[in-house]
C-alpha positions as CSV (number, residue, x, y, z in Angstrom):
1,M,-175.1,-4.6,-16.7
2,A,-172.8,-5.0,-19.6
3,P,-169.5,-6.7,-18.8
4,R,-166.3,-4.7,-19.0
5,A,-164.2,-5.9,-21.9
6,T,-161.0,-4.5,-20.5
7,Q,-161.0,-7.0,-17.6
8,Q,-161.6,-10.1,-19.8
9,T,-158.7,-12.1,-21.2
10,H,-158.7,-14.8,-23.8
11,P,-157.5,-18.2,-22.6
12,S,-155.2,-18.6,-25.7
13,Q,-153.5,-15.3,-25.1
14,S,-152.7,-16.0,-21.5
15,K,-151.2,-19.4,-22.4
16,K,-149.0,-17.7,-25.1
17,K,-147.9,-15.1,-22.5
18,G,-147.0,-17.9,-20.0
19,R,-145.0,-19.8,-22.6
20,G,-143.2,-16.7,-23.7
21,A,-142.2,-15.8,-20.2
22,S,-140.9,-19.2,-19.4
23,Q,-138.8,-19.2,-22.6
24,R,-137.3,-15.9,-21.7
25,A,-136.5,-17.2,-18.2
26,R,-134.9,-20.3,-19.7
27,R,-132.8,-18.1,-22.1
28,D,-131.7,-15.8,-19.3
29,E,-130.7,-18.9,-17.2
30,D,-128.8,-20.4,-20.1
31,H,-127.0,-17.1,-20.7
32,D,-126.1,-16.8,-17.0
33,N,-124.9,-20.4,-16.9
34,S,-122.8,-19.9,-20.1
35,S,-121.3,-16.7,-18.6
36,E,-120.4,-18.4,-15.4
37,Q,-118.8,-21.3,-17.4
38,D,-116.8,-18.8,-19.5
39,D,-115.7,-17.1,-16.4
40,D,-114.6,-20.4,-14.8
41,E,-112.7,-21.3,-18.0
42,Q,-111.0,-17.9,-18.0
43,D,-110.1,-18.2,-14.4
44,Y,-108.7,-21.7,-15.0
45,E,-106.7,-20.6,-18.0
46,G,-105.3,-17.6,-16.2
47,G,-104.3,-19.6,-13.2
48,A,-102.6,-22.2,-15.3
49,M,-100.7,-19.5,-17.2
50,A,-99.7,-17.9,-13.9
51,G,-98.5,-21.2,-12.6
52,A,-96.5,-21.9,-15.7
53,G,-95.0,-18.4,-15.5
54,S,-93.9,-18.9,-11.9
55,Q,-92.4,-22.2,-12.8
56,M,-90.4,-20.7,-15.7
57,K,-89.2,-17.9,-13.4
58,S,-88.1,-20.3,-10.8
59,K,-86.2,-22.3,-13.4
60,K,-84.5,-19.1,-14.6
61,L,-83.4,-18.2,-11.1
62,K,-82.0,-21.7,-10.5
63,A,-80.2,-21.5,-13.8
64,A,-78.8,-18.1,-13.0
65,G,-77.7,-19.4,-9.6
66,A,-76.0,-22.5,-11.2
67,G,-74.3,-20.4,-13.7
68,T,-72.7,-18.1,-11.1
69,G,-71.7,-20.8,-8.8
70,G,-74.8,-20.6,-6.6
71,G,-74.5,-16.8,-6.1
72,G,-77.8,-16.1,-7.8
73,A,-79.7,-16.6,-4.6
74,L,-77.5,-14.1,-2.7
75,S,-78.3,-10.4,-2.4
76,G,-75.9,-7.8,-3.6
77,E,-74.8,-6.8,-0.1
78,E,-74.2,-10.4,0.9
79,L,-72.1,-11.0,-2.2
80,Q,-70.1,-7.9,-1.5
81,R,-69.4,-9.0,2.1
82,L,-68.2,-12.4,0.8
83,S,-65.9,-10.7,-1.7
84,K,-64.4,-8.5,1.0
85,N,-63.8,-11.6,3.1
86,I,-61.7,-13.0,0.3
87,V,-59.8,-9.8,-0.1
88,R,-58.9,-9.6,3.6
89,L,-57.8,-13.2,3.6
90,A,-55.6,-12.7,0.5
91,L,-53.9,-9.6,2.0
92,A,-53.2,-11.4,5.2
93,M,-51.7,-14.4,3.4
94,Q,-49.6,-12.1,1.3
95,G,-48.0,-10.7,4.4
96,K,-46.7,-14.2,5.2
97,R,-45.7,-14.8,1.5
98,G,-47.9,-17.9,1.5
99,K,-50.3,-19.3,-0.9
100,L,-54.1,-19.3,-0.5
101,T,-55.9,-22.6,-1.4
102,R,-59.4,-22.8,-2.6
103,A,-60.2,-25.0,0.4
104,E,-59.0,-22.2,2.8
105,I,-61.1,-19.6,0.9
106,N,-64.3,-21.8,1.3
107,L,-63.5,-22.5,5.0
108,K,-62.5,-19.0,6.2
109,A,-64.1,-16.5,3.8
110,L,-67.2,-18.4,2.5
111,P,-68.5,-20.4,5.5
112,E,-71.5,-22.4,4.3
113,K,-71.5,-20.4,1.1
114,S,-69.0,-22.4,-1.0
115,K,-71.4,-22.5,-3.9
116,A,-70.9,-18.7,-4.3
117,F,-67.2,-19.1,-4.9
118,N,-67.2,-17.9,-8.5
119,P,-69.2,-14.6,-8.1
120,A,-67.5,-13.8,-4.8
121,F,-64.1,-14.5,-6.2
122,A,-64.8,-12.3,-9.2
123,G,-65.9,-9.5,-6.9
124,A,-62.7,-9.9,-4.9
125,Q,-60.7,-9.5,-8.0
126,R,-62.4,-6.2,-8.9
127,I,-61.7,-4.9,-5.4
128,L,-58.1,-6.0,-5.5
129,R,-57.4,-4.5,-8.9
130,D,-59.2,-1.2,-8.4
131,T,-58.1,-0.5,-4.8
132,F,-54.7,-2.3,-4.3
133,G,-53.4,-2.7,-7.9
134,M,-53.1,-6.5,-7.3
135,E,-54.9,-9.7,-8.4
136,L,-55.2,-13.3,-7.4
137,V,-53.5,-15.7,-9.8
138,E,-53.7,-19.5,-9.8
139,L,-50.4,-21.3,-9.4
140,M,-49.5,-24.1,-11.8
141,S,-49.2,-27.6,-10.4
142,R,-45.8,-29.3,-9.9
143,T,-46.8,-31.8,-12.6
144,E,-47.3,-28.9,-15.1
145,R,-43.9,-27.4,-14.1
146,D,-42.1,-30.7,-14.5
147,K,-43.5,-31.0,-18.0
148,L,-42.2,-27.7,-19.2
149,G,-40.2,-28.0,-22.3
150,E,-41.7,-31.3,-23.3
151,E,-43.5,-31.7,-26.6
152,P,-47.2,-32.0,-26.1
153,E,-48.7,-35.4,-26.5
154,K,-50.4,-36.1,-29.9
155,E,-54.1,-36.4,-29.4
156,E,-56.1,-39.1,-31.1
157,A,-58.6,-38.2,-33.7
158,G,-61.9,-37.4,-32.1
159,A,-60.5,-37.4,-28.6
160,K,-61.5,-34.5,-26.4
161,K,-58.7,-32.1,-25.4
162,K,-57.6,-32.5,-21.8
163,A,-58.3,-29.4,-19.7
164,T,-55.4,-27.9,-17.8
165,V,-55.8,-28.4,-14.1
166,G,-54.1,-25.9,-11.9
167,A,-53.1,-26.3,-8.3
168,K,-56.2,-24.6,-7.0
169,A,-53.9,-22.4,-5.0
170,Y,-53.6,-18.6,-5.5
171,I,-51.1,-15.8,-4.7
172,L,-51.3,-12.0,-5.0
173,R,-49.5,-10.4,-8.0
174,S,-49.1,-6.8,-8.9
175,T,-51.1,-5.4,-11.8
176,L,-49.2,-2.1,-12.0
177,P,-47.7,-1.5,-15.5
178,P,-43.9,-1.7,-15.7
179,A,-43.7,1.8,-17.0
180,L,-45.5,3.1,-13.9
181,I,-43.3,1.1,-11.5
182,K,-40.2,2.5,-13.2
183,A,-41.5,6.1,-12.9
184,A,-42.5,5.6,-9.3
185,S,-39.0,4.3,-8.5
186,V,-37.2,7.4,-9.7
187,K,-35.9,9.7,-6.9
188,D,-37.6,13.0,-6.6
189,N,-35.8,15.8,-4.6
190,E,-39.0,17.6,-3.5
191,L,-40.5,14.3,-2.2
192,L,-37.2,13.6,-0.4
193,A,-37.3,17.0,1.3
194,A,-40.9,16.5,2.3
195,E,-40.1,13.1,3.8
196,I,-37.2,14.4,5.8
197,K,-39.3,17.3,7.1
198,D,-42.1,15.1,8.2
199,L,-39.8,12.8,10.1
200,Q,-38.1,15.8,11.8
201,D,-41.5,17.2,12.8
202,L,-42.4,13.9,14.3
203,G,-39.1,13.6,16.1
204,L,-38.4,10.2,14.5
205,A,-35.1,11.0,12.8
206,S,-32.6,13.7,12.1
207,E,-31.6,14.7,8.6
208,G,-29.5,12.1,6.9
209,E,-29.8,9.6,9.8
210,D,-31.2,6.1,9.8
211,D,-33.8,5.0,12.2
212,D,-34.8,1.4,12.9
213,R,-38.5,2.5,12.9
214,T,-38.5,4.4,9.6
215,G,-35.3,3.8,7.6
216,R,-33.6,6.4,5.5
217,P,-35.9,8.6,3.4
218,Q,-35.5,7.7,-0.3
219,G,-37.7,10.3,-2.1
220,V,-39.4,7.7,-4.2
221,L,-43.1,6.6,-4.4
222,L,-42.1,2.9,-4.3
223,A,-39.4,2.6,-1.7
224,W,-38.3,-1.0,-2.4
225,K,-35.3,-0.8,0.0
226,S,-37.5,-0.2,3.0
227,V,-39.6,-3.4,2.5
228,E,-37.6,-5.7,0.2
229,P,-34.0,-7.1,0.6
230,V,-32.8,-5.6,-2.7
231,A,-29.4,-7.4,-2.6
232,L,-31.1,-10.7,-2.1
233,T,-33.6,-10.0,-4.8
234,G,-30.7,-9.6,-7.2
235,V,-29.2,-12.9,-5.9
236,L,-32.5,-14.6,-6.6
237,Q,-32.6,-13.3,-10.2
238,V,-29.0,-14.6,-10.8
239,I,-30.0,-18.1,-9.5
240,L,-33.1,-18.2,-11.6
241,C,-31.0,-17.3,-14.7
242,L,-28.5,-20.0,-14.0
243,I,-31.2,-22.6,-13.5
244,L,-33.0,-21.6,-16.6
245,V,-30.0,-21.9,-19.0
246,N,-29.1,-25.2,-17.4
247,G,-32.1,-26.9,-18.7
248,R,-34.5,-25.7,-16.0
249,S,-32.6,-27.8,-13.3
250,M,-29.2,-27.5,-11.7
251,P,-27.5,-29.8,-9.2
252,E,-26.6,-28.1,-5.9
253,A,-22.8,-28.7,-6.3
254,Q,-22.9,-27.1,-9.7
255,L,-25.0,-24.1,-8.4
256,K,-22.4,-23.5,-5.7
257,N,-19.6,-23.5,-8.2
258,Q,-21.5,-21.1,-10.5
259,L,-22.2,-18.7,-7.6
260,K,-18.5,-18.6,-6.7
261,H,-17.9,-16.7,-9.9
262,F,-20.1,-13.9,-8.4
263,H,-18.2,-14.1,-5.1
264,L,-21.3,-15.7,-3.5
265,H,-20.9,-18.6,-1.1
266,W,-23.3,-20.6,1.0
267,N,-22.2,-18.7,4.2
268,S,-22.2,-15.2,2.6
269,V,-24.1,-12.8,4.8
270,F,-26.7,-10.2,3.5
271,P,-28.5,-7.4,5.3
272,M,-32.2,-7.6,5.9
273,P,-34.8,-4.7,5.9
274,G,-35.5,-2.9,9.1
275,H,-38.9,-4.5,9.6
276,E,-37.4,-8.0,9.7
277,T,-36.7,-9.6,13.1
278,E,-33.3,-10.7,11.8
279,K,-30.7,-8.0,10.8
280,E,-28.8,-10.3,8.5
281,I,-29.2,-13.7,6.8
282,T,-26.8,-16.2,5.1
283,L,-27.3,-17.3,1.5
284,E,-28.1,-20.9,2.7
285,R,-30.9,-19.7,5.0
286,Y,-32.2,-17.4,2.3
287,L,-32.5,-20.3,-0.1
288,D,-34.5,-22.2,2.6
289,R,-36.8,-19.2,2.9
290,L,-37.3,-19.1,-0.9
291,K,-38.2,-22.8,-0.8
292,I,-40.9,-22.0,1.8
293,E,-42.2,-19.2,-0.4
294,E,-42.1,-21.6,-3.4
295,M,-39.9,-19.2,-5.4
296,L,-37.4,-22.1,-5.6
297,D,-37.7,-25.8,-5.2
298,S,-35.2,-28.5,-4.5
299,V,-35.7,-32.2,-5.1
300,T,-33.5,-35.2,-4.2
301,V,-32.9,-37.5,-7.1
302,A,-30.7,-40.5,-7.7
303,A,-27.2,-39.6,-8.8
304,L,-26.0,-40.5,-12.3
305,G,-24.9,-44.2,-12.2
306,A,-26.3,-44.7,-8.7
307,A,-28.5,-47.6,-9.7
308,G,-25.8,-50.2,-9.1
309,G,-28.0,-53.1,-8.4
310,A,-29.1,-55.0,-5.3
311,T,-25.5,-56.0,-4.4
312,Q,-24.4,-52.4,-3.9
313,A,-27.7,-51.6,-2.1
314,L,-27.1,-54.4,0.4
315,A,-23.5,-53.5,0.9
316,T,-24.6,-49.9,1.6
317,Q,-27.1,-51.0,4.2
318,N,-24.4,-52.9,6.1
319,R,-22.2,-49.8,6.4
320,R,-22.4,-47.2,9.1
321,K,-25.3,-44.9,8.1
322,S,-23.6,-41.6,8.3
323,R,-24.9,-38.6,6.3
324,A,-22.0,-38.8,3.9
325,T,-22.7,-42.4,3.1
326,A,-26.4,-41.8,2.7
327,D,-25.8,-38.9,0.3
328,E,-23.4,-40.9,-1.9
329,N,-26.2,-42.0,-4.3
330,Q,-28.4,-38.9,-4.1
331,V,-28.1,-35.5,-5.6
332,V,-30.1,-32.3,-4.7
333,E,-31.3,-30.4,-7.7
334,W,-32.7,-26.9,-7.7
335,K,-35.6,-25.8,-9.9
336,W,-37.9,-22.8,-10.2
337,G,-40.7,-22.8,-7.8
338,V,-44.3,-22.3,-8.9
339,R,-44.4,-18.8,-7.4
340,A,-41.5,-17.8,-9.6
341,H,-43.4,-18.9,-12.7
342,A,-46.5,-16.8,-11.6
343,E,-44.6,-13.7,-10.5
344,I,-41.6,-13.5,-12.8
345,S,-41.9,-16.0,-15.7
346,E,-39.2,-17.5,-17.8
347,E,-39.8,-15.1,-20.6
348,S,-39.1,-12.1,-18.4
349,V,-35.9,-13.6,-17.1
350,A,-34.8,-14.4,-20.7
351,Q,-35.5,-10.8,-21.8
352,F,-33.5,-9.5,-18.8
353,M,-30.5,-11.7,-19.7
354,T,-30.8,-10.7,-23.4
355,S,-31.0,-7.0,-22.5
356,F,-28.1,-7.2,-20.1
357,M,-25.8,-9.0,-22.6
358,K,-26.8,-6.7,-25.5
359,N,-26.0,-3.6,-23.4
360,Q,-22.6,-5.1,-22.4
361,W,-21.7,-6.0,-25.9
362,K,-22.9,-2.6,-27.3
363,E,-20.9,-0.7,-24.6
364,E,-17.7,-2.5,-25.5
365,E,-18.2,-2.0,-29.2
366,E,-19.0,1.7,-28.7
367,R,-15.8,2.1,-26.6
368,L,-13.8,0.6,-29.5
369,L,-15.6,2.8,-31.9
370,D,-14.8,5.9,-29.9
371,Q,-11.1,5.0,-29.9
372,D,-11.2,4.6,-33.6
373,E,-12.8,8.0,-34.0
374,E,-10.2,9.7,-31.8
375,D,-7.4,8.0,-33.9
376,E,-9.0,9.1,-37.2
377,A,-9.6,12.6,-35.9
378,A,-5.9,13.0,-35.0
379,A,-4.9,11.6,-38.4
380,N,-7.2,13.8,-40.4
381,A,-6.1,17.5,-40.6
382,N,-8.2,19.3,-43.2
383,S,-12.0,20.0,-42.9
384,R,-13.0,18.0,-46.0
385,K,-11.6,14.9,-44.5
386,K,-13.4,15.7,-41.2
387,N,-16.8,15.9,-43.0
388,K,-16.1,12.6,-44.7
389,Q,-15.0,11.2,-41.4
390,K,-18.3,12.4,-39.7
391,G,-20.4,10.7,-42.3
392,T,-18.4,7.5,-41.8
393,I,-18.9,7.6,-38.1
394,E,-22.6,8.0,-38.3
395,E,-22.8,5.0,-40.7
396,R,-20.7,3.0,-38.2
397,R,-23.1,3.8,-35.4
398,R,-26.1,2.8,-37.4
399,E,-24.4,-0.5,-38.3
400,L,-23.5,-1.0,-34.6
401,A,-27.2,-0.6,-33.6
402,E,-28.2,-3.1,-36.2
403,K,-25.5,-5.6,-35.1
404,A,-26.6,-5.1,-31.5
405,N,-30.2,-6.1,-32.3
406,K,-29.0,-9.2,-34.2
407,Y,-26.7,-10.1,-31.4
408,A,-29.7,-9.8,-28.9
409,A,-31.8,-12.1,-31.1
410,T,-29.1,-14.7,-31.2
411,V,-28.6,-14.6,-27.4
412,Y,-32.4,-15.0,-26.9
413,Q,-32.5,-18.1,-29.2
414,D,-29.5,-19.6,-27.4
415,I,-31.4,-19.1,-24.0
416,V,-34.5,-20.9,-25.4
417,R,-32.4,-23.8,-26.6
418,A,-30.5,-24.0,-23.3
419,A,-33.7,-24.1,-21.4
420,G,-34.9,-27.0,-23.5
421,G,-38.0,-25.6,-25.1
422,S,-40.4,-22.7,-25.3
423,L,-40.5,-20.3,-22.4
424,T,-43.4,-19.7,-20.1
425,E,-45.0,-16.2,-19.9
426,I,-47.2,-14.6,-17.3
427,K,-50.8,-15.3,-18.4
428,P,-53.3,-12.5,-17.8
429,T,-56.2,-13.5,-15.6
430,A,-59.8,-13.2,-16.8
């Protein structure tokens, strides 16, 4: 029986097939290994990049937090809450006419969140300006105040400029434009009638009568008389003017003498607003209150020629220490307080004095000019002379206006010289 050729295989062919299969297996294994290695390398590179990205993000967050005073880690709601805390604290302090220190803000409004002071303070400023028309301003230090008018020290070449350090204390100041305040202070008859009707409907007051709870209706949007002692505010302005033109400081004895010209004495009595516990106050007590509010400041200094040596000092010690003896070598001097610089400013007071004196001078000159016009009108009979006279009068009035402006400029320069240097202005806050 013949063998079947299809079932027979050549030994060399089977060996070749075996070698080919093993080579393919090795190639597949190498490919799988290389693929796994590539995947591992990609996973490693991706993980490294992700780690680096997270580190960069963390650094950015820390930098943002540092740049905002630590507020970067706070949520928007938390930051808003801290800002409102500052607003409430500032309004409460304003009712007492006190100052708000940064330490008090950190303690009472930002407990354990003092690093968030900058962003929380900025948020409080936005709320105060948009809602209340007010803002927190930093007071100058007493050292800064005492250096007013002095020439700045010459800085050495290459030396860094010294940063101005404030008192780290704040007060509330109005941001309302002067034009708006003036318009809101004008009496409106319709508003007055509405106020009277409301009070009558509530049974609080009769028409034209005062009531301790409400005060007399005034018909104005800003009723200063009901909350501010207007007469005493005028006295304060006079005192600030006198101190400014006396070189920013005035001995108490001299201040008393100057106030006598205005019929103001230390025991003069002034009415107080209805909401005050006291119905009236003396000028002396009012000055003490202004010292507490830091509108004014008084310092005790050695009298001129008081440094008489050790002999005089020993002799004084052996005398009976009465108040009169103790005050012999000391003088009380009055100065502007730091609040006055922040709320009013020397520039505003100087402009007030300039405007007042300009108007007084102009009114007197116009009165004399009117008399001249009447005399000339009576002397001139025919119309031609009247027309000529009319042109002359108009020219005189133009000349008078120019002279008034020149007079005001001269008065202002005299005030600056009397103060002893450039005047301070209200600085806008950031």
